[in-house]
C-alpha positions in Angstrom: 59.1 7.1 51.5 55.8 8.2 53.1 57.1 7.1 56.6 60.2 9.2 56.2 58.1 12.3 55.3 55.8 11.9 58.3 58.7 11.4 60.7 60.3 14.7 59.6 57.0 16.5 59.7 56.5 15.3 63.3 60.0 16.5 64.3 59.4 19.9 62.8 56.1 20.3 64.5 57.6 19.4 67.9 60.2 22.1 67.6 57.6 24.7 66.6 55.6 24.0 69.7 58.7 24.3 71.9 59.4 27.7 70.2 55.9 28.9 71.0 56.4 27.9 74.7 59.6 29.8 74.7 57.9 32.8 73.3 55.2 32.7 76.0 58.0 32.4 78.6 59.7 35.6 77.2 56.4 37.4 77.3 55.8 36.5 80.9 59.3 37.7 81.8 58.8 41.0 79.9 55.4 41.6 81.7 57.0 40.9 85.1 59.9 43.3 84.3 57.5 46.1 83.3 55.5 45.5 86.5 58.5 45.9 88.8 60.0 48.8 86.9 56.9 50.9 86.1 53.7 50.0 87.9 54.9 49.0 91.4 56.9 52.2 92.0 54.0 54.4 90.9 51.6 52.6 93.2 54.1 53.0 96.1 54.3 56.8 95.4 50.5 57.1 95.3 50.2 55.4 98.7 52.9 57.7 100.1 51.2 60.9 98.9 47.8 59.6 100.2 49.3 59.0 103.6 51.0 62.4 103.6 47.7 64.2 102.8 45.8 62.1 105.4 48.2 63.3 108.2 47.9 67.0 107.3 46.5 69.2 110.0 45.8 72.8 110.7 49.0 74.8 111.3 51.3 72.7 109.1 53.6 74.4 106.7 53.0 73.1 103.1 54.9 73.4 99.8 52.6 73.6 96.8 53.3 72.1 93.4 53.8 75.7 92.1 56.6 76.3 94.7 54.8 78.5 97.3 55.2 77.9 101.0 52.1 78.5 103.1 50.4 77.6 106.4 47.2 75.5 106.5 44.3 77.4 107.9 41.3 75.1 107.3 40.8 71.6 105.9 37.7 70.2 104.2 37.1 67.0 102.3 39.0 67.8 99.1 40.2 71.4 99.6 42.3 73.3 102.0 42.7 77.0 102.7 46.4 78.1 102.7 47.7 81.4 104.0 50.6 82.8 102.1 53.0 85.5 103.3 53.1 87.4 106.5 50.2 89.9 105.9 47.4 87.4 106.9 45.3 88.7 104.0 46.4 86.2 101.3 44.3 83.1 102.0 43.7 80.9 99.0 41.6 77.7 98.8 43.4 74.9 97.0 42.8 71.3 96.2 44.7 68.8 98.3 46.3 67.3 95.2 48.2 70.6 94.8 50.3 69.9 98.0 53.8 68.6 97.2 55.3 68.5 100.7 54.2 68.9 104.3 56.4 70.2 107.2 55.2 69.8 110.7 55.8 72.8 113.0 58.6 72.1 115.5 57.5 71.8 119.1 60.2 73.4 121.2 
């Protein structure tokens, strides 16, 4: 009778270890799924924005995050001076992170 009980206990323990391995497999799949759906696209967007800001030069037309269009007058390390409107008196210093889009002037 004792041999029969140890045989069934070994069989039950073997299936529990297999279930734990299956659970680890599911966990790896979920982490990989989250990486490809959430983390990777965010890093690609950050690289795109950093490249866009690095290519910015004086005279470019920019769109700010608040929706205003302006022309870049001066660029420093982390700020830029943007001129808004046609009256040349509205020059506002802004952080580079406030730029949403850059349009290069057409060379015709």
